[in-house]
LOPADREN-612531 format. One line per 8 residues: number of its first residue (from 1); for each residue x, y, z of N, C-alpha, C. Coordinates in steps of 0.1 Angstrom, whole numbers, always signed. Layout:
# LOPADREN-612531
NUM	X,Y,Z,X,Y,Z,X,Y,Z; ...
//
This chain:
# LOPADREN-612531
1	+1841,-903,+2210,+1845,-885,+2223,+1863,-880,+2220; +1868,-891,+2236,+1883,-886,+2242,+1891,-895,+2225; +1901,-881,+2225,+1913,-885,+2214,+1922,-893,+2225; +1938,-895,+2218,+1944,-905,+2222,+1954,-888,+2232; +1954,-890,+2247,+1962,-875,+2254,+1959,-883,+2263; +1976,-875,+2267,+1975,-882,+2283,+1966,-873,+2296; +1961,-866,+2292,+1950,-867,+2296,+1935,-863,+2295; +1924,-861,+2304,+1910,-867,+2296,+1903,-852,+2312
9	+1897,-846,+2305,+1887,-844,+2311,+1869,-838,+2307; +1858,-832,+2309,+1847,-829,+2305,+1839,-811,+2304; +1842,-805,+2304,+1843,-786,+2302,+1825,-787,+2303; +1820,-784,+2314,+1804,-778,+2313,+1805,-761,+2310; +1804,-758,+2301,+1804,-742,+2310,+1792,-740,+2302; +1788,-721,+2307,+1782,-715,+2307,+1775,-704,+2303; +1769,-686,+2303,+1769,-680,+2307,+1761,-678,+2327; +1761,-667,+2337,+1762,-673,+2352,+1741,-675,+2354
17	+1731,-676,+2362,+1726,-680,+2355,+1721,-690,+2360; +1731,-697,+2349,+1725,-710,+2336,+1715,-717,+2344; +1724,-724,+2354,+1718,-739,+2357,+1731,-745,+2364; +1750,-743,+2356,+1753,-748,+2363,+1759,-762,+2367; +1753,-757,+2379,+1763,-761,+2388,+1754,-770,+2394; +1746,-769,+2394,+1736,-778,+2397,+1737,-792,+2387; +1734,-790,+2380,+1735,-796,+2359,+1752,-805,+2368; +1756,-798,+2370,+1775,-811,+2373,+1774,-818,+2383
25	+1762,-813,+2392,+1763,-820,+2403,+1755,-842,+2402; +1739,-831,+2402,+1734,-841,+2393,+1744,-852,+2383; +1755,-850,+2378,+1763,-855,+2369,+1769,-863,+2375; +1774,-856,+2388,+1792,-863,+2391,+1789,-871,+2402; +1777,-871,+2412,+1771,-874,+2422,+1774,-891,+2417; +1766,-892,+2413,+1767,-910,+2405,+1772,-913,+2402; +1788,-905,+2403,+1791,-915,+2394,+1810,-906,+2402; +1809,-907,+2412,+1817,-899,+2424,+1836,-896,+2416
33	+1830,-886,+2408,+1835,-877,+2398,+1839,-858,+2406; +1852,-858,+2401,+1856,-848,+2409,+1852,-839,+2398; +1838,-825,+2403,+1837,-812,+2394,+1851,-801,+2398; +1862,-795,+2393,+1865,-785,+2391,+1863,-777,+2387; +1863,-774,+2396,+1856,-747,+2396,+1866,-747,+2388; +1854,-738,+2373,+1865,-724,+2365,+1858,-712,+2368; +1860,-708,+2381,+1855,-693,+2383,+1861,-687,+2386; +1868,-676,+2384,+1876,-664,+2381,+1875,-662,+2402
41	+1865,-661,+2401,+1861,-656,+2420,+1869,-670,+2425; +1857,-680,+2425,+1855,-691,+2436,+1868,-691,+2440; +1879,-696,+2435,+1891,-692,+2439,+1900,-687,+2454; +1885,-678,+2457,+1893,-669,+2468,+1886,-676,+2480; +1887,-677,+2491,+1888,-678,+2503,+1876,-667,+2509; +1863,-673,+2512,+1855,-656,+2521,+1840,-652,+2509; +1841,-653,+2496,+1839,-656,+2489,+1823,-664,+2484; +1814,-671,+2492,+1806,-679,+2492,+1796,-675,+2484
49	+1793,-665,+2497,+1776,-661,+2491,+1771,-655,+2469; +1782,-646,+2475,+1779,-637,+2463,+1785,-643,+2445; +1796,-653,+2444,+1798,-663,+2434,+1793,-676,+2434; +1783,-676,+2445,+1772,-683,+2444,+1780,-697,+2442; +1784,-699,+2452,+1800,-711,+2465,+1790,-723,+2467; +1794,-736,+2462,+1795,-753,+2465,+1790,-750,+2476; +1779,-753,+2478,+1781,-752,+2503,+1787,-764,+2508; +1785,-765,+2519,+1796,-776,+2526,+1786,-791,+2525
57	+1773,-792,+2523,+1759,-801,+2517,+1768,-807,+2505; +1766,-796,+2496,+1770,-802,+2486,+1786,-801,+2480; +1790,-798,+2488,+1808,-800,+2492,+1808,-814,+2489; +1800,-822,+2507,+1798,-834,+2511,+1792,-846,+2507; +1783,-843,+2499,+1778,-857,+2485,+1793,-855,+2472; +1794,-840,+2468,+1800,-845,+2457,+1818,-835,+2455; +1830,-839,+2458,+1845,-835,+2458,+1844,-826,+2450; +1847,-816,+2451,+1849,-805,+2443,+1865,-796,+2443
65	+1868,-791,+2437,+1883,-790,+2437,+1887,-773,+2434; +1895,-767,+2431,+1906,-749,+2431,+1893,-737,+2430; +1884,-744,+2448,+1872,-730,+2455,+1881,-731,+2466; +1883,-722,+2474,+1892,-715,+2483,+1909,-715,+2482; +1909,-722,+2476,+1923,-718,+2475,+1927,-711,+2477; +1928,-699,+2482,+1938,-688,+2482,+1933,-674,+2489; +1934,-659,+2495,+1935,-654,+2505,+1924,-642,+2493; +1919,-637,+2497,+1919,-625,+2492,+1928,-616,+2488
73	+1930,-619,+2494,+1948,-604,+2495,+1956,-613,+2483; +1956,-621,+2479,+1959,-624,+2462,+1961,-621,+2453; +1962,-621,+2447,+1957,-622,+2433,+1959,-637,+2416; +1951,-644,+2416,+1953,-656,+2407,+1947,-648,+2393; +1958,-660,+2385,+1948,-656,+2372,+1946,-668,+2364; +1948,-670,+2351,+1945,-676,+2342,+1957,-690,+2338; +1970,-685,+2343,+1980,-698,+2340,+1982,-706,+2357; +1973,-695,+2362,+1977,-706,+2379,+1967,-716,+2378
81	+1956,-708,+2374,+1950,-724,+2371,+1951,-735,+2367; +1955,-729,+2354,+1957,-741,+2349,+1964,-752,+2349; +1971,-744,+2354,+1986,-756,+2359,+1972,-766,+2375; +1974,-756,+2381,+1962,-765,+2390,+1957,-771,+2384; +1948,-771,+2372,+1939,-782,+2371,+1942,-792,+2362; +1949,-782,+2355,+1958,-810,+2349,+1958,-809,+2359; +1975,-805,+2373,+1974,-819,+2383,+1964,-822,+2385; +1948,-815,+2389,+1939,-820,+2399,+1934,-831,+2385
89	+1936,-829,+2366,+1927,-839,+2360,+1935,-858,+2357; +1953,-848,+2361,+1958,-860,+2361,+1954,-873,+2372; +1960,-865,+2384,+1950,-875,+2398,+1943,-886,+2394; +1932,-869,+2395,+1914,-878,+2385,+1917,-890,+2377; +1922,-896,+2363,+1928,-898,+2353,+1931,-906,+2364; +1944,-914,+2371,+1953,-920,+2377,+1938,-936,+2382; +1933,-926,+2387,+1918,-933,+2390,+1903,-938,+2392; +1915,-935,+2378,+1901,-945,+2357,+1885,-933,+2359
97	+1890,-921,+2363,+1881,-908,+2364,+1884,-902,+2353; +1867,-894,+2347,+1870,-881,+2345,+1862,-865,+2351; +1870,-861,+2349,+1863,-854,+2353,+1859,-842,+2353; +1852,-837,+2359,+1838,-824,+2350,+1842,-808,+2356; +1846,-801,+2350,+1849,-784,+2349,+1838,-783,+2348; +1835,-769,+2350,+1820,-762,+2353,+1827,-748,+2360; +1814,-744,+2354,+1818,-726,+2355,+1824,-720,+2341; +1823,-706,+2343,+1819,-693,+2334,+1832,-685,+2330
105	+1840,-689,+2333,+1853,-680,+2337,+1860,-692,+2320; +1863,-682,+2311,+1862,-678,+2295,+1879,-686,+2294; +1880,-675,+2296,+1898,-674,+2302,+1905,-690,+2309; +1897,-690,+2319,+1903,-694,+2323,+1902,-707,+2312; +1897,-714,+2311,+1900,-728,+2303,+1903,-724,+2293; +1902,-719,+2281,+1909,-711,+2271,+1921,-718,+2278; +1934,-707,+2287,+1940,-710,+2293,+1951,-724,+2293; +1940,-737,+2294,+1938,-749,+2307,+1944,-760,+2284
113	+1929,-756,+2274,+1930,-766,+2266,+1943,-752,+2251; +1943,-744,+2249,+1955,-734,+2242,+1956,-731,+2246; +1966,-731,+2255,+1981,-723,+2267,+1974,-710,+2264; +1984,-713,+2274,+1985,-689,+2275,+1994,-685,+2275; +2002,-682,+2256,+2010,-675,+2253,+2003,-663,+2248; +1999,-657,+2247,+1991,-636,+2251,+2008,-623,+2243; +1998,-619,+2243,+2005,-611,+2231,+2007,-602,+2251; +2018,-596,+2249,+2016,-586,+2262,+2009,-567,+2260
121	+2004,-565,+2266,+1994,-556,+2258,+2001,-542,+2255; +1997,-532,+2241,+2003,-528,+2238,+2012,-514,+2252; +2021,-506,+2252,+2024,-498,+2261,+2017,-485,+2257; +2013,-474,+2266,+2007,-467,+2264,+2009,-456,+2258; +2003,-451,+2251,+2008,-438,+2240,+2016,-443,+2222; +2022,-457,+2227,+2032,-461,+2222,+2021,-463,+2203; +2009,-463,+2204,+1999,-466,+2190,+1997,-452,+2186; +1998,-439,+2196,+1991,-424,+2191,+2003,-424,+2186
129	+2016,-422,+2189,+2023,-419,+2180,+2027,-428,+2168; +2023,-438,+2166,+2027,-444,+2153,+2012,-438,+2141; +2003,-435,+2153,+1990,-435,+2140,+1995,-419,+2138; +1997,-412,+2140,+2007,-394,+2138,+2019,-400,+2130; +2030,-408,+2132,+2033,-402,+2123,+2033,-413,+2103; +2018,-419,+2111,+2011,-428,+2100,+2007,-411,+2088; +2004,-401,+2097,+1991,-390,+2094,+2004,-383,+2086; +2018,-381,+2087,+2024,-370,+2088,+2036,-374,+2071
137	+2036,-389,+2074,+2045,-397,+2064,+2042,-406,+2058; +2025,-409,+2059,+2029,-425,+2050,+2021,-433,+2052; +2016,-445,+2046,+2020,-459,+2051,+2029,-467,+2049; +2031,-457,+2033,+2042,-467,+2029,+2057,-468,+2038; +2059,-451,+2043,+2071,-451,+2050,+2069,-462,+2066; +2054,-461,+2076,+2054,-473,+2082,+2059,-485,+2082; +2055,-493,+2067,+2055,-505,+2058,+2073,-507,+2059; +2080,-497,+2063,+2091,-501,+2053,+2094,-499,+2063
145	+2093,-493,+2075,+2102,-492,+2097,+2101,-514,+2097; +2085,-514,+2094,+2076,-528,+2096,+2088,-538,+2093; +2093,-538,+2082,+2100,-544,+2070,+2112,-549,+2084; +2118,-542,+2085,+2131,-542,+2091,+2130,-544,+2111; +2117,-542,+2117,+2119,-546,+2128,+2109,-563,+2126; +2101,-571,+2115,+2095,-575,+2118,+2094,-583,+2101; +2099,-587,+2088,+2101,-589,+2076,+2090,-600,+2074; +2086,-608,+2093,+2084,-618,+2088,+2064,-615,+2082
153	+2065,-608,+2100,+2045,-601,+2098,+2048,-591,+2083; +2057,-586,+2078,+2051,-579,+2066,+2051,-582,+2057; +2055,-596,+2057,+2057,-599,+2041,+2041,-605,+2041; +2035,-607,+2050,+2023,-611,+2046,+2012,-605,+2054; +2012,-590,+2048,+2004,-577,+2052,+2006,-572,+2031; +1994,-568,+2027,+1999,-555,+2017,+2004,-545,+2025; +2014,-535,+2018,+2015,-520,+2019,+2006,-513,+2025; +1993,-512,+2023,+1982,-504,+2025,+1982,-509,+2036
161	+1981,-519,+2047,+1967,-523,+2060,+1975,-511,+2066; +1972,-502,+2068,+1973,-495,+2079,+1979,-501,+2090; +1964,-507,+2092,+1958,-513,+2105,+1971,-528,+2112; +1965,-530,+2107,+1982,-540,+2110,+2001,-539,+2108; +1999,-532,+2101,+2013,-530,+2101,+2018,-516,+2115; +2005,-506,+2122,+2004,-497,+2131,+2004,-509,+2145; +2001,-521,+2141,+1997,-528,+2159,+2011,-532,+2156; +2017,-542,+2148,+2030,-551,+2141,+2037,-538,+2150
169	+2042,-531,+2146,+2052,-514,+2148,+2050,-516,+2167; +2037,-516,+2163,+2036,-513,+2188,+2037,-519,+2190; +2034,-541,+2190,+2038,-547,+2200,+2051,-550,+2199; +2057,-543,+2183,+2075,-543,+2186,+2081,-531,+2196; +2076,-527,+2196,+2083,-511,+2202,+2077,-511,+2217; +2066,-522,+2221,+2061,-516,+2232,+2078,-537,+2249; +2073,-539,+2229,+2075,-553,+2239,+2100,-559,+2229; +2093,-556,+2225,+2113,-552,+2216,+2110,-568,+2211
177	+2098,-576,+2210,+2095,-590,+2202,+2083,-581,+2191; +2093,-590,+2178,+2083,-586,+2164,+2069,-593,+2170; +2057,-586,+2163,+2044,-595,+2170,+2044,-619,+2162; +2050,-615,+2148,+2057,-627,+2142,+2059,-632,+2154; +2070,-635,+2160,+2072,-644,+2172,+2057,-642,+2181; +2056,-639,+2188,+2044,-638,+2199,+2034,-643,+2191; +2032,-646,+2179,+2021,-657,+2173,+2025,-670,+2162; +2039,-670,+2167,+2049,-686,+2162,+2042,-693,+2179
185	+2043,-683,+2195,+2048,-688,+2206,+2032,-690,+2210; +2023,-683,+2208,+2009,-685,+2203,+2003,-703,+2200; +2008,-703,+2180,+2007,-717,+2178,+2017,-727,+2187; +2023,-722,+2191,+2033,-736,+2205,+2024,-740,+2217; +2019,-730,+2218,+2010,-731,+2236,+2001,-738,+2231; +1997,-737,+2216,+1984,-745,+2219,+1994,-753,+2217; +1995,-761,+2205,+1996,-773,+2197,+1993,-779,+2212; +2012,-773,+2223,+2010,-781,+2227,+2004,-787,+2246
193	+1994,-777,+2245,+1984,-783,+2255,+1976,-785,+2249; +1973,-791,+2235,+1963,-803,+2226,+1974,-811,+2231; +1984,-813,+2233,+1987,-826,+2230,+1991,-833,+2248; +1991,-822,+2251,+1988,-822,+2271,+1978,-829,+2272; +1966,-822,+2267,+1953,-826,+2271,+1944,-829,+2262; +1929,-841,+2264,+1919,-836,+2252,+1901,-831,+2261; +1896,-826,+2266,+1888,-817,+2268,+1873,-811,+2254; +1869,-819,+2260,+1848,-817,+2250,+1844,-804,+2262
201	+1839,-800,+2254,+1832,-792,+2260,+1822,-782,+2252; +1809,-788,+2265,+1798,-780,+2265,+1787,-775,+2271; +1782,-762,+2259,+1776,-749,+2265,+1764,-748,+2266; +1762,-748,+2284,+1742,-748,+2286,+1742,-738,+2281; +1726,-735,+2274,+1720,-721,+2267,+1709,-725,+2281; +1702,-714,+2280,+1684,-712,+2285,+1688,-692,+2271; +1672,-694,+2271,+1667,-683,+2256,+1666,-677,+2271; +1671,-667,+2264,+1674,-650,+2274,+1662,-648,+2277
209	+1649,-645,+2279,+1642,-640,+2280,+1642,-651,+2293; +1642,-660,+2302,+1643,-670,+2305,+1655,-664,+2316; +1666,-662,+2311,+1679,-662,+2318,+1680,-651,+2323; +1673,-635,+2322,+1673,-624,+2325,+1661,-623,+2336; +1650,-631,+2339,+1643,-639,+2354,+1651,-647,+2365; +1658,-657,+2356,+1665,-669,+2364,+1677,-659,+2377; +1685,-647,+2365,+1692,-641,+2371,+1694,-629,+2377; +1681,-627,+2382,+1671,-612,+2387,+1666,-627,+2405
217	+1665,-633,+2399,+1651,-643,+2412,+1670,-646,+2421; +1680,-655,+2415,+1696,-658,+2422,+1693,-643,+2429; +1697,-630,+2422,+1706,-621,+2429,+1696,-618,+2441; +1685,-619,+2447,+1673,-618,+2448,+1682,-629,+2468; +1681,-643,+2459,+1683,-654,+2469,+1690,-646,+2475; +1705,-651,+2468,+1713,-645,+2472,+1715,-635,+2489; +1708,-623,+2483,+1707,-609,+2490,+1700,-615,+2504; +1690,-622,+2503,+1683,-635,+2518,+1692,-639,+2524
225	+1707,-647,+2520,+1713,-655,+2523,+1724,-646,+2524; +1722,-633,+2524,+1733,-626,+2535,+1740,-620,+2527; +1742,-622,+2515,+1752,-609,+2503,+1756,-599,+2507; +1751,-590,+2513,+1751,-579,+2516,+1761,-573,+2528; +1762,-586,+2538,+1771,-588,+2550,+1783,-595,+2542; +1787,-612,+2537,+1795,-606,+2530,+1804,-590,+2532; +1798,-595,+2516,+1802,-570,+2516,+1803,-566,+2517; +1805,-564,+2536,+1808,-556,+2549,+1820,-560,+2554
233	+1824,-577,+2556,+1830,-583,+2554,+1848,-577,+2547; +1843,-580,+2528,+1852,-575,+2526,+1853,-559,+2521; +1846,-553,+2526,+1851,-539,+2523,+1858,-535,+2539; +1862,-541,+2544,+1865,-538,+2556,+1887,-547,+2562; +1888,-558,+2547,+1897,-562,+2536,+1904,-542,+2535; +1899,-537,+2523,+1910,-524,+2528,+1919,-529,+2514; +1913,-540,+2505,+1914,-545,+2494,+1915,-526,+2482; +1926,-526,+2477,+1925,-518,+2468,+1914,-518,+2449
241	+1913,-510,+2449,+1899,-507,+2439,+1905,-513,+2432; +1915,-519,+2417,+1926,-527,+2415,+1921,-544,+2411; +1925,-543,+2426,+1919,-556,+2428,+1908,-563,+2427; +1905,-574,+2415,+1900,-583,+2406,+1885,-576,+2414; +1884,-593,+2431,+1878,-593,+2444,+1867,-582,+2444; +1872,-569,+2443,+1867,-554,+2441,+1857,-551,+2428; +1860,-557,+2423,+1854,-548,+2405,+1837,-563,+2396; +1849,-571,+2411,+1836,-584,+2405,+1813,-583,+2405
249	+1818,-588,+2400,+1801,-584,+2391,+1794,-586,+2402; +1785,-574,+2412,+1774,-584,+2419,+1787,-568,+2436; +1790,-575,+2436,+1798,-573,+2448,+1812,-555,+2447; +1803,-548,+2432,+1809,-537,+2431,+1798,-532,+2435; +1787,-533,+2430,+1776,-528,+2429,+1772,-524,+2450; +1772,-535,+2456,+1770,-536,+2467,+1784,-527,+2477; +1790,-528,+2470,+1803,-515,+2475,+1797,-505,+2481; +1793,-497,+2468,+1790,-487,+2461,+1778,-483,+2473
257	+1769,-491,+2477,+1764,-491,+2486,+1764,-490,+2497; +1774,-496,+2502,+1785,-491,+2513,+1791,-478,+2519; +1797,-476,+2505,+1803,-467,+2507,+1794,-452,+2502; +1781,-457,+2508,+1770,-441,+2509,+1766,-438,+2493; +1774,-444,+2476,+1768,-439,+2463,+1759,-438,+2465; +1751,-457,+2464,+1735,-455,+2459,+1728,-463,+2471; +1718,-464,+2471,+1710,-470,+2483,+1704,-487,+2477; +1703,-489,+2490,+1704,-507,+2482,+1698,-515,+2478
265	+1685,-498,+2474,+1674,-508,+2461,+1680,-503,+2448; +1691,-491,+2450,+1696,-485,+2435,+1711,-495,+2434; +1716,-503,+2446,+1727,-514,+2442,+1718,-522,+2442; +1710,-531,+2446,+1702,-542,+2432,+1704,-542,+2420; +1694,-533,+2421,+1684,-532,+2409,+1700,-531,+2395; +1715,-522,+2405,+1721,-524,+2391,+1731,-527,+2393; +1730,-541,+2400,+1734,-554,+2401,+1737,-561,+2393; +1718,-562,+2395,+1711,-571,+2384,+1714,-570,+2370
273	+1716,-558,+2368,+1718,-546,+2357,+1729,-550,+2351; +1740,-556,+2361,+1751,-560,+2357,+1752,-571,+2349; +1746,-578,+2361,+1747,-595,+2361,+1743,-599,+2347; +1725,-594,+2338,+1731,-593,+2327,+1739,-592,+2318; +1741,-581,+2325,+1747,-574,+2308,+1764,-590,+2307; +1768,-592,+2324,+1777,-600,+2319,+1769,-616,+2313; +1766,-621,+2320,+1759,-630,+2310,+1760,-629,+2299; +1758,-614,+2290,+1754,-613,+2273,+1769,-615,+2267
281	+1781,-614,+2277,+1794,-606,+2279,+1804,-626,+2277; +1797,-630,+2277,+1796,-642,+2286,+1791,-653,+2274; +1779,-655,+2269,+1773,-664,+2260,+1783,-655,+2245; +1784,-642,+2238,+1789,-642,+2232,+1808,-648,+2230; +1818,-647,+2239,+1825,-647,+2241,+1828,-673,+2240; +1817,-679,+2245,+1817,-683,+2243,+1811,-696,+2231; +1804,-681,+2225,+1797,-683,+2212,+1810,-685,+2202; +1819,-671,+2204,+1831,-671,+2192,+1847,-680,+2194
289	+1847,-683,+2208,+1861,-694,+2215,+1857,-700,+2216; +1847,-709,+2211,+1847,-721,+2212,+1833,-732,+2210; +1839,-731,+2195,+1825,-732,+2179,+1829,-745,+2175; +1837,-754,+2183,+1834,-767,+2186,+1826,-771,+2198; +1820,-765,+2206,+1813,-772,+2214,+1805,-777,+2210; +1796,-787,+2220,+1783,-786,+2219,+1777,-774,+2231; +1764,-773,+2221,+1749,-759,+2233,+1740,-766,+2232; +1733,-771,+2238,+1720,-770,+2236,+1716,-766,+2253
297	+1697,-769,+2258,+1694,-767,+2268,+1700,-778,+2278; +1696,-777,+2295,+1702,-786,+2305,+1699,-801,+2299; +1687,-804,+2289,+1687,-819,+2289,+1692,-820,+2283; +1694,-816,+2271,+1700,-823,+2258,+1722,-821,+2265; +1722,-818,+2277,+1733,-814,+2275,+1740,-822,+2283; +1728,-828,+2298,+1728,-837,+2300,+1734,-854,+2289; +1726,-854,+2283,+1725,-867,+2277,+1738,-867,+2275; +1746,-860,+2268,+1754,-851,+2257,+1771,-860,+2262
305	+1769,-850,+2280,+1778,-852,+2286,+1782,-867,+2291; +1761,-872,+2291,+1765,-889,+2297,+1771,-896,+2292; +1770,-888,+2275,+1778,-901,+2270,+1787,-901,+2272; +1793,-888,+2268,+1805,-886,+2273,+1812,-895,+2281; +1805,-895,+2293,+1816,-899,+2308,+1812,-910,+2308; +1810,-920,+2295,+1805,-937,+2288,+1813,-942,+2277; +1824,-931,+2268,+1830,-933,+2263,+1844,-941,+2277
//
């Protein structure tokens, strides 16, 4: 299972509500290995209930990492998480242990396993500018411009491929760096990541209707645990609406209620719906982005991870 690499870990991923945390605890406790949270919201202190963070009792039973890492006034990102995760994996490996990465934030796992040399976003209005030029002067004219600023990309495209030609021109205009160079950076970053760590990925899945029911049940359980009070505390911090925690699924809907936009019943209904949609997006992401992963129900995934940890 494990290839030769300086660092080794196992990743247990899946959509929210699939039961990843419970399975990870069952796997980690008898082996005294660390669970590394791969959750973009669990890194924030104080967001305990709404993020389904491991309880104090669970943290006493099993070592957890990358939860409660920073105050909510700060902003973490995938690269910060990946750098910290590498350090922890190295420490665990030195003790002869293979940690389990567990969570549902796919972009964090991608940053760890594939690097993170992502192409920056295009500047506002740039694409529209080139689309207008295409309408006025044609694709051939744009292709000539691309040959000047990014000959490597142009050589790989058909002169009539307007969508990719405009993409190349937009990236160069926005960043000053040819798209072909960004692609090379991505490939280099991915290879460097592969040289650093080997981490087989296991994706926990459940039937659609079962997952929908689990999400609704868990949402209500978290409400009973005091999620609304936790949201009230978050509201008092005065964070900008652009902060990631203010847009987190569930918190967003409860904050809308606290601001008077919805009744509590409406907020709960919207929160459950938003969580189900989020789980669907997660499932799609893992199917598309982790095609080499093992997928299965809890028993199947548990057996496969157990076998992997013995190697």
